[in-house]
GUVEXTOR-406382 format. One record per residue (C-alpha): residue number from 1; residue in three letters; x, y, z. Coordinates in Angstrom, 1 decimal. Layout:
N
+-----+--------+--------+--------+--------+
| num | residu |      u |      v |      w |
+-----+--------+--------+--------+--------+
| NUM |    ALA |      X |      Y |      Z |
...
+-----+--------+--------+--------+--------+
//
This chain:
258
+-----+--------+--------+--------+--------+
| num | residu |      u |      v |      w |
+-----+--------+--------+--------+--------+
|   1 |    MET |  -24.6 |   -9.9 |   15.7 |
|   2 |    HIS |  -22.5 |   -8.4 |   13.0 |
|   3 |    ARG |  -23.1 |   -4.7 |   12.4 |
|   4 |    LYS |  -22.1 |   -2.4 |    9.5 |
|   5 |    ILE |  -22.0 |    1.2 |   10.3 |
|   6 |    LEU |  -21.9 |    4.0 |    7.7 |
|   7 |    LEU |  -19.9 |    7.0 |    9.0 |
|   8 |    ILE |  -20.4 |   10.2 |    7.1 |
|   9 |    GLY |  -18.3 |   13.2 |    7.9 |
|  10 |    CYS |  -16.7 |   16.3 |    6.4 |
|  11 |    THR |  -13.7 |   14.4 |    5.1 |
|  12 |    GLY |  -15.6 |   11.5 |    3.4 |
|  13 |    ILE |  -17.2 |    8.2 |    4.1 |
|  14 |    ALA |  -15.8 |    5.2 |    5.9 |
|  15 |    LEU |  -17.2 |    1.8 |    6.7 |
|  16 |    ALA |  -16.7 |    0.5 |   10.2 |
|  17 |    TYR |  -17.2 |   -3.1 |   11.4 |
|  18 |    GLY |  -17.2 |   -3.9 |   15.1 |
|  19 |    SER |  -19.0 |   -4.4 |   18.4 |
|  20 |    THR |  -21.7 |   -2.2 |   19.8 |
|  21 |    GLN |  -19.4 |   -0.6 |   22.3 |
|  22 |    ALA |  -16.3 |    1.5 |   21.8 |
|  23 |    ARG |  -13.7 |    2.0 |   24.5 |
|  24 |    CYS |  -11.2 |    4.7 |   24.8 |
|  25 |    LYS |   -8.2 |    4.3 |   27.1 |
|  26 |    ASN |   -6.1 |    7.1 |   28.3 |
|  27 |    ALA |   -2.9 |    5.2 |   27.9 |
|  28 |    PRO |    0.1 |    7.1 |   26.5 |
|  29 |    VAL |    0.6 |    6.7 |   22.7 |
|  30 |    THR |    4.2 |    6.9 |   21.4 |
|  31 |    TRP |    5.5 |    7.3 |   17.8 |
|  32 |    ASN |    8.9 |    5.9 |   16.8 |
|  33 |    ARG |   10.3 |    8.7 |   14.7 |
|  34 |    ASN |   13.2 |    6.6 |   13.5 |
|  35 |    TRP |   11.0 |    3.7 |   12.5 |
|  36 |    ASP |   12.8 |    3.5 |    9.1 |
|  37 |    PHE |   16.3 |    4.0 |   10.6 |
|  38 |    ARG |   16.7 |    7.0 |    8.3 |
|  39 |    ASP |   16.5 |    9.8 |   10.8 |
|  40 |    ALA |   19.5 |   12.1 |   10.1 |
|  41 |    ASN |   21.0 |   11.5 |   13.5 |
|  42 |    SER |   21.2 |    7.8 |   12.8 |
|  43 |    LEU |   23.0 |    8.3 |    9.5 |
|  44 |    VAL |   26.1 |   10.0 |   11.0 |
|  45 |    LYS |   28.6 |    9.0 |   13.6 |
|  46 |    VAL |   27.8 |    9.8 |   17.3 |
|  47 |    GLY |   29.1 |   13.2 |   18.1 |
|  48 |    SER |   29.1 |   14.6 |   14.5 |
|  49 |    ALA |   28.7 |   18.3 |   14.0 |
|  50 |    GLU |   25.2 |   19.6 |   13.4 |
|  51 |    GLU |   26.1 |   20.6 |    9.9 |
|  52 |    GLU |   27.0 |   17.0 |    9.1 |
|  53 |    VAL |   23.6 |   15.9 |   10.5 |
|  54 |    GLU |   21.8 |   18.5 |    8.4 |
|  55 |    LYS |   23.4 |   17.1 |    5.2 |
|  56 |    LYS |   21.7 |   13.8 |    5.9 |
|  57 |    ARG |   18.3 |   15.2 |    6.7 |
|  58 |    SER |   15.4 |   14.3 |    4.4 |
|  59 |    THR |   13.6 |   17.2 |    2.8 |
|  60 |    ALA |   11.2 |   15.7 |    0.3 |
|  61 |    ARG |    7.8 |   14.0 |    0.7 |
|  62 |    ARG |    7.0 |   10.6 |   -0.8 |
|  63 |    LYS |    3.5 |    9.5 |   -1.7 |
|  64 |    LEU |    2.9 |    5.8 |   -2.4 |
|  65 |    PHE |   -0.2 |    4.6 |   -4.3 |
|  66 |    LEU |   -0.9 |    1.0 |   -3.2 |
|  67 |    ILE |   -3.1 |   -0.7 |   -5.8 |
|  68 |    ARG |   -4.8 |   -4.0 |   -5.4 |
|  69 |    HIS |   -5.0 |   -6.1 |   -8.6 |
|  70 |    GLY |   -8.3 |   -6.5 |  -10.5 |
|  71 |    GLN |  -10.7 |   -9.4 |  -10.2 |
|  72 |    TYR |   -9.1 |  -12.7 |  -11.4 |
|  73 |    GLU |  -10.0 |  -16.3 |  -12.2 |
|  74 |    LEU |  -10.3 |  -18.1 |   -8.8 |
|  75 |    GLU |  -10.5 |  -21.6 |  -10.3 |
|  76 |    GLY |   -7.0 |  -21.6 |  -11.8 |
|  77 |    GLU |   -4.6 |  -24.2 |  -10.5 |
|  78 |    THR |   -1.4 |  -22.3 |  -11.1 |
|  79 |    ASP |   -0.5 |  -18.6 |  -11.0 |
|  80 |    LYS |   -0.6 |  -18.3 |  -14.8 |
|  81 |    GLU |   -4.2 |  -19.7 |  -14.8 |
|  82 |    LYS |   -5.3 |  -17.0 |  -12.3 |
|  83 |    PHE |   -5.4 |  -14.2 |  -14.8 |
|  84 |    LEU |   -7.7 |  -11.2 |  -14.8 |
|  85 |    THR |  -11.4 |  -11.6 |  -15.8 |
|  86 |    PRO |  -12.9 |   -9.2 |  -18.3 |
|  87 |    LEU |  -14.3 |   -7.3 |  -15.3 |
|  88 |    GLY |  -10.8 |   -7.3 |  -13.7 |
|  89 |    ARG |   -9.3 |   -5.8 |  -16.8 |
|  90 |    LYS |  -12.0 |   -3.1 |  -16.8 |
|  91 |    GLN |  -11.3 |   -2.4 |  -13.1 |
|  92 |    ALA |   -7.6 |   -1.9 |  -13.9 |
|  93 |    GLU |   -8.4 |    0.4 |  -16.8 |
|  94 |    THR |  -10.7 |    2.5 |  -14.7 |
|  95 |    THR |   -8.0 |    2.8 |  -11.9 |
|  96 |    GLY |   -5.4 |    3.8 |  -14.5 |
|  97 |    GLN |   -7.7 |    6.5 |  -15.9 |
|  98 |    HIS |   -8.4 |    7.8 |  -12.3 |
|  99 |    LEU |   -4.6 |    8.0 |  -11.6 |
| 100 |    ALA |   -4.1 |    9.8 |  -14.8 |
| 101 |    LYS |   -6.6 |   12.5 |  -13.9 |
| 102 |    LEU |   -4.9 |   13.3 |  -10.6 |
| 103 |    GLY |   -2.5 |   15.6 |  -12.3 |
| 104 |    LEU |    0.6 |   14.0 |  -10.9 |
| 105 |    LYS |    3.8 |   12.8 |  -12.4 |
| 106 |    TYR |    4.7 |    9.3 |  -11.3 |
| 107 |    SER |    8.4 |    8.4 |  -10.9 |
| 108 |    ASP |    8.4 |    4.8 |   -9.9 |
| 109 |    PHE |    6.3 |    1.7 |  -10.9 |
| 110 |    ILE |    6.7 |   -1.4 |   -8.7 |
| 111 |    VAL |    4.8 |   -4.6 |   -9.3 |
| 112 |    SER |    4.4 |   -8.1 |   -7.8 |
| 113 |    THR |    5.5 |  -10.8 |  -10.2 |
| 114 |    MET |    2.2 |  -12.7 |   -9.9 |
| 115 |    THR |    0.1 |  -12.8 |  -13.1 |
| 116 |    ARG |   -2.9 |  -10.9 |  -11.9 |
| 117 |    ALA |   -0.7 |   -8.1 |  -10.6 |
| 118 |    ASN |    1.3 |   -8.0 |  -13.8 |
| 119 |    GLU |   -1.7 |   -7.8 |  -16.0 |
| 120 |    THR |   -3.2 |   -5.0 |  -13.8 |
| 121 |    ALA |    0.0 |   -3.1 |  -13.9 |
| 122 |    GLU |    0.3 |   -3.3 |  -17.7 |
| 123 |    ILE |   -3.2 |   -1.9 |  -18.1 |
| 124 |    ILE |   -2.7 |    0.9 |  -15.6 |
| 125 |    LEU |    0.7 |    1.8 |  -17.2 |
| 126 |    ALA |   -0.9 |    2.0 |  -20.6 |
| 127 |    GLU |   -3.4 |    4.6 |  -19.3 |
| 128 |    LEU |   -0.7 |    6.6 |  -17.7 |
| 129 |    HIS |    1.3 |    6.7 |  -20.9 |
| 130 |    LYS |   -1.8 |    7.8 |  -22.8 |
| 131 |    ALA |   -2.1 |   10.8 |  -20.4 |
| 132 |    ASP |    1.7 |   11.4 |  -20.5 |
| 133 |    VAL |    1.9 |   11.4 |  -16.7 |
| 134 |    ILE |    4.8 |    8.9 |  -16.5 |
| 135 |    SER |    8.1 |    8.8 |  -18.2 |
| 136 |    ALA |    8.1 |    6.9 |  -21.5 |
| 137 |    ASP |   11.2 |    5.0 |  -20.4 |
| 138 |    VAL |   10.1 |    4.3 |  -16.8 |
| 139 |    GLN |   11.7 |    1.1 |  -15.5 |
| 140 |    VAL |    9.0 |   -1.3 |  -14.1 |
| 141 |    ASP |   10.4 |   -2.9 |  -10.9 |
| 142 |    LYS |    9.0 |   -6.5 |  -10.8 |
| 143 |    THR |    9.7 |   -8.2 |   -7.5 |
| 144 |    ASP |    8.9 |  -11.5 |   -5.9 |
| 145 |    ILE |    8.8 |  -10.0 |   -2.4 |
| 146 |    LEU |    5.4 |   -8.4 |   -3.2 |
| 147 |    ARG |    3.7 |  -11.7 |   -4.0 |
| 148 |    GLU |    0.6 |  -12.5 |   -2.1 |
| 149 |    GLY |    1.0 |  -14.4 |    1.2 |
| 150 |    HIS |    0.2 |  -14.7 |    4.9 |
| 151 |    PRO |    2.0 |  -11.8 |    6.6 |
| 152 |    CYS |    1.4 |  -12.8 |   10.3 |
| 153 |    ASN |   -1.2 |  -14.3 |   12.6 |
| 154 |    ALA |   -4.5 |  -12.3 |   12.4 |
| 155 |    VAL |   -6.2 |  -11.1 |   15.6 |
| 156 |    PRO |   -9.0 |  -11.5 |   16.6 |
| 157 |    TYR |   -9.3 |  -14.3 |   14.0 |
| 158 |    SER |   -7.7 |  -15.7 |   11.0 |
| 159 |    ARG |   -9.0 |  -17.7 |    8.0 |
| 160 |    PHE |   -5.4 |  -19.0 |    7.4 |
| 161 |    LYS |   -4.1 |  -21.9 |    9.5 |
| 162 |    PRO |   -0.8 |  -23.3 |    8.4 |
| 163 |    ASP |    2.0 |  -21.9 |   10.6 |
| 164 |    ASN |    4.6 |  -22.4 |    7.9 |
| 165 |    TRP |    2.8 |  -19.8 |    5.8 |
| 166 |    GLU |    3.6 |  -17.1 |    8.4 |
| 167 |    TYR |    7.1 |  -18.4 |    8.8 |
| 168 |    THR |    8.0 |  -18.1 |    5.1 |
| 169 |    ASP |    5.7 |  -15.3 |    3.9 |
| 170 |    GLY |    5.9 |  -13.1 |    6.9 |
| 171 |    CYS |    9.7 |  -12.4 |    6.6 |
| 172 |    ARG |    9.3 |  -11.8 |    2.9 |
| 173 |    ILE |    6.5 |   -9.3 |    3.2 |
| 174 |    GLU |    8.2 |   -7.5 |    6.1 |
| 175 |    SER |   11.3 |   -7.2 |    3.9 |
| 176 |    ALA |    9.1 |   -5.6 |    1.2 |
| 177 |    PHE |    7.9 |   -3.1 |    3.8 |
| 178 |    ARG |   11.4 |   -2.2 |    4.8 |
| 179 |    ARG |   12.5 |   -1.8 |    1.1 |
| 180 |    TYR |    9.7 |    0.4 |    0.0 |
| 181 |    PHE |    8.5 |    2.3 |    3.1 |
| 182 |    HIS |   10.9 |    4.9 |    4.3 |
| 183 |    ARG |   11.4 |    8.7 |    4.2 |
| 184 |    ALA |   13.0 |   10.1 |    1.0 |
| 185 |    HIS |   16.7 |    9.9 |    0.6 |
| 186 |    TYR |   18.5 |   13.1 |    1.7 |
| 187 |    THR |   19.6 |   13.6 |   -2.0 |
| 188 |    GLN |   15.9 |   13.7 |   -3.2 |
| 189 |    THR |   14.8 |   17.3 |   -3.5 |
| 190 |    GLU |   11.3 |   17.1 |   -5.1 |
| 191 |    PRO |    8.2 |   15.2 |   -3.9 |
| 192 |    SER |    7.8 |   11.8 |   -5.5 |
| 193 |    HIS |    4.6 |    9.9 |   -6.5 |
| 194 |    GLU |    5.2 |    6.1 |   -6.7 |
| 195 |    ILE |    2.8 |    3.3 |   -7.7 |
| 196 |    VAL |    2.9 |   -0.2 |   -6.2 |
| 197 |    VAL |    0.7 |   -2.9 |   -7.7 |
| 198 |    CYS |    0.3 |   -5.9 |   -5.5 |
| 199 |    HIS |   -2.2 |   -7.8 |   -3.3 |
| 200 |    ALA |   -4.7 |   -7.3 |   -0.5 |
| 201 |    ASN |   -2.9 |   -9.1 |    2.3 |
| 202 |    VAL |    0.4 |   -7.4 |    1.5 |
| 203 |    ILE |   -1.3 |   -3.9 |    1.4 |
| 204 |    ARG |   -3.2 |   -4.5 |    4.6 |
| 205 |    TYR |   -0.1 |   -5.5 |    6.4 |
| 206 |    PHE |    1.7 |   -2.4 |    5.0 |
| 207 |    ILE |   -1.0 |   -0.1 |    6.3 |
| 208 |    CYS |   -0.8 |   -1.5 |    9.8 |
| 209 |    ARG |    3.0 |   -1.2 |    9.8 |
| 210 |    ALA |    3.1 |    2.2 |    8.3 |
| 211 |    ILE |    1.0 |    3.8 |   11.0 |
| 212 |    GLN |    2.6 |    1.7 |   13.7 |
| 213 |    ASN |   -0.5 |   -0.2 |   14.6 |
| 214 |    PRO |   -0.3 |   -3.9 |   15.6 |
| 215 |    PRO |    0.3 |   -5.7 |   12.3 |
| 216 |    GLU |   -1.9 |   -8.6 |   13.6 |
| 217 |    GLY |   -4.9 |   -6.3 |   12.7 |
| 218 |    TRP |   -4.3 |   -6.6 |    9.0 |
| 219 |    LEU |   -7.3 |   -8.8 |    8.4 |
| 220 |    ARG |   -9.7 |   -6.2 |    9.8 |
| 221 |    ILE |   -9.2 |   -4.1 |    6.6 |
| 222 |    SER |  -11.1 |   -4.9 |    3.4 |
| 223 |    LEU |   -9.9 |   -3.8 |    0.0 |
| 224 |    ALA |  -11.8 |   -4.0 |   -3.3 |
| 225 |    ASN |  -10.2 |   -5.1 |   -6.5 |
| 226 |    GLY |   -8.5 |   -2.3 |   -8.3 |
| 227 |    SER |   -8.7 |    0.0 |   -5.2 |
| 228 |    ILE |   -6.2 |    2.6 |   -4.2 |
| 229 |    THR |   -4.6 |    3.2 |   -0.8 |
| 230 |    GLU |   -2.5 |    6.4 |   -0.5 |
| 231 |    VAL |    0.4 |    6.5 |    2.0 |
| 232 |    VAL |    2.3 |    9.8 |    2.6 |
| 233 |    ILE |    5.7 |    9.7 |    4.2 |
| 234 |    GLU |    6.9 |   13.1 |    5.4 |
| 235 |    PRO |   10.6 |   14.1 |    5.5 |
| 236 |    ASN |   10.5 |   14.0 |    9.4 |
| 237 |    GLY |    9.2 |   10.4 |    9.4 |
| 238 |    ASP |    5.5 |   11.2 |   10.0 |
| 239 |    VAL |    3.2 |    8.9 |    8.0 |
| 240 |    PHE |   -0.4 |    9.5 |    6.9 |
| 241 |    VAL |   -2.7 |    7.0 |    5.2 |
| 242 |    SER |   -5.6 |    8.4 |    3.2 |
| 243 |    GLY |   -8.3 |    6.8 |    1.0 |
| 244 |    ILE |   -7.8 |    3.3 |    2.3 |
| 245 |    GLY |   -9.1 |    1.0 |   -0.4 |
| 246 |    ASP |  -10.6 |    3.9 |   -2.3 |
| 247 |    LYS |  -12.9 |    2.8 |   -5.0 |
| 248 |    GLY |  -15.2 |    5.8 |   -5.3 |
| 249 |    TYR |  -14.2 |    6.4 |   -8.9 |
| 250 |    MET |  -15.7 |    3.0 |  -10.0 |
| 251 |    PRO |  -19.3 |    2.4 |  -10.9 |
| 252 |    THR |  -21.1 |    0.3 |   -8.2 |
| 253 |    GLU |  -21.6 |   -2.6 |  -10.5 |
| 254 |    MET |  -17.8 |   -2.9 |  -11.0 |
| 255 |    ILE |  -16.9 |   -3.3 |   -7.3 |
| 256 |    THR |  -15.8 |   -6.7 |   -6.2 |
| 257 |    PHE |  -13.7 |   -8.1 |   -3.4 |
| 258 |    THR |  -12.4 |  -11.4 |   -4.8 |
+-----+--------+--------+--------+--------+
//
């Protein structure tokens, strides 16, 4: 029997899906601090003086806002025909308004080249410009590597069967993770807030990889249209994920998962 459990705590609300029993093993848990190969010691020659190591050490925090596109036309045959529905456009507008109210200055805007992501990004960007929380001449980075796909085999189950999907999409999505997920460059001195507009499967895979959980668990995460997932990357390589698929700023009648 499928169960939905509503967990209410001091830090918020989360939805958990699972069996009736939970197990906790006392197995040791390790964290690879050089997961992005940008630890200062890995950027200098072996045996370098400590002052040379310190010059390469990251000192700034990065925060990534991963946004899933709005609701779109499912009946389209081609990507161009899978454009946002009126509700999807409203979802994007609401998400943009929410981001504008956070009081942050956004430095980077990265977008999948798929139609539904592009349209979502344009609407969000317009709201950010209205609020003057992003540079007027910000360069929008549109990239194919963020397009939707099948990142890897899902455990315990998968609705996707073709092996060639994983063979082609998996490498591409992993390359996107390596490009955009890393601690700040050692020349960066101030915290950055960066927006990435893409797709559910891609974001779910990113979440698993970022916290060093098995990536095969990506399908266990559910993300609403227009939702926001925040990922913080500390200078020392620590990673924190907050507000996975946050949609609390949207009216209930606007929430969809298509």
